[in-house]
N, C-alpha and C positions, 0 to 999 in steps of 0.2 A: 916747737913740736918736737916730740921724741923721735929720733931718727929710726928708720926701718933697718933692722938686722937680718942679713941673709944667713939662713941656717943650713940649706941644703937643696939639692934637686934631685929629680927623678924622671926617667923616661918612662912614658905610657907605653906598653908594648903595642906596636902598629899605630902610635899616635904621637903626641907633642910631649914637650918638657913642662913638668910641674916644678914650681920653686916653693920652698917653705920659708917665710919670714916671721919675724916677732917685732912687735912695737910695744914696748912696756910689757903688760900682761896678756896682751892680744897676739894671736897667732893667725896667720893668713897662708892660704894655699893659692897660688896665682899661677894661670895659664896664660902665656903671652902677656897681654894687658888685661886680662880679665881675672878678677878676684873671684875664684869659684867658691871659696868659702872662708868664713872669718868666725873666730871664737866670740866676737862681739854680736853676731847676728845669727842666732840658732834656733830662733822661735818656730819657723815654719818647718826645719827638719824635726824638731821634737813633736810637732802636730802631726807629721807624717805618720809617726808611730802611734801617737795617742788616739788620734781620730780613727786610724785603722782598727786598733784594739777595740775601742768603743763599738764599732760595727761588728766585731766578732763576740760580743757579749753571749755568754751562755755556752761557748764552746768549751769542752773540756780538753786539756793538755794541748793547746793550740801550738802548731809549728809554723813559724815564721821564717821567711827567707828575705834577708836585706842584701840587696845589690848596692855595694859600695860603702865602705866603712866611713870615709871622710875624716871627720874629727869626732865621731862616734856619739854625736848628739841623737840620732835616731835610735841607736842600739841601747843608750843609757836611759832614754825616755822609755823604750819598751821594757826593759827590765825592771824599772821602777813601778810598772803597774802590773805586769805578769806575775802569776804565782809560780811556785816551785815545780809544778808539773809542765810548764811551758818549755819549748825548745825553739831557739834561735840560731839559724845558720846564716853566716856572715861571708859573703864572696866579695873578696877585694883583689882587684887585678894586679895592683902596684905594690910590690912588697915593701917598698920603702915608706909607704903610707902607715904601715903597721910598725915599721922600725921607728918612725917619727912618733907615733902613739906611745911607744914604749920607752922612747928617749926624751927629745925636748918637749913633748906634750903629755909626758907620763902624769901629771897632776889633773890634766884634762881628760885622760883616759879613765881615771878614778877606778882601775881594776875591773872595768867592764868586760875586757877580753879574757879574763881569768875566771869569769862567773861559769859555774859548772852547767848552766842552761846553754852555754854559748859553743857551737861548733864554727871554728874559723877556717875557711877554704882561701888560699892565696890562688886564685882562679877567676877567670872570667865568668861573669854570671851567665852569659848566654847558654854555653854548654851545661851549666848546672841547672838551668831551667829546661833545656833540651832533652835531657836524660830522666826527668822526673815525670811521674804519672800520678796524678790525684794525691801529691806528695804534701802539699803546702795548704794552710788555712789562709795564708796571704803571702804575697810577694810585694816587697816594698822597693822601689827603684829610685835611687838617687845618684846616678853615675854621670850624668851630664847636666847642663843648665837648662835642659828641657828635652823634648823628645825628638833629639837629633843627636847623631854622633860627635858632639863638641871635643871631647877628650880623645876618642879614637873613632877613625870612620867606621870600624866593624860594628861599633854600637848602634848604628842605624838599624842593625838586624833586630834589635830589641822592639823597636817602635814600627817595624812594617807589619803588613798583614800577617806574614808568616810568623813573625816574633810574637804577635799577639795570640795567634793560634796556639803556639807553643807554651806561652803562659797560661792560657786557658786549660790546656792538656795537664799542666804541672799543678793545677789548683784543685783542691777538693771540691765538691758540690758546694755551690754558694760562696766559694772563696773569693777574696778580693785581691785584684791587682792594683796597687797604689802607686802613682807615678808623680814625683815632684818635679816642678818646673819653675823657672824664674819669670814666666809670663804665659798667656793664653796661647792655644795653637788649636784653632777650630778644625783644620784638617785631620790633627791627630784624634781629636774628640770624635769626629765622624767615622774614623777607622775603628776605634774602639767599639762604637755602636754597631758598625758593620760586622765586627767579630763577634757579635751576640752578646756583649756585656751591657749590664744596666749601669749607666754612668751617672755619677754625681761630680761636678766640678766645683771645687771649693776654693775661694780667696782667703788667704792667710797673710799676715804680716810677718816680716822677716824677724823682728824682735820680739822678745818675751814680752815687752810693755805695750805691745799694740802698735808700735811705731815702725818706721823703715820702709823699704820697698814692699810692694804687693807681690806675693808669689801665689802659685797655683798649684793644687793638687787634685789630680783625678783618681777618684775611688771607682774602679770598674768591677762590678759584682758578676761572677759567672752564674749564668741562670741555671 
């Protein structure tokens, strides 16, 4: 087996330490013993973008907010299907994530952060959502392994009743809140419904070939 090469680490503000590794052509971002993301398993992150945009069909000049750059799979998938009138705001809390994208993972980044449609914020997505009013056609969240603050305890605010109300206020009429998760979470699905969203829970596979672990995406539409 090819040995895993350590490339760097980063502290999540108010959270834990992330570590970047490479094995051959594959990159991995690890939290403690959890592999948060890997370049070999990108299918569900791409579907987070593609399925959301499919639900936005017919909207002119859509504005998307992506919470968490990660390895850029969601952003690149979105840019691949959106036209030139679209706008994508990316909020990434950890500056080193962007430094890694422009450094050891520059080939994986494939220029997406330099696309003129992209506005990059090195900022917690929570206040970005909190100060918005009917600003976004969709908010796409992939900042934890599910609807709890794994990487930073403060992220729990995203998935609380108050956080969902803030997301609803930030969305345009019939806008979509899309949340990626490593697995199902019925209490969170109930909170989405209690917040007044129309909820569609979709199971997706981790890999592009339809194999790998089963992940979940909630698509919650503002009424």
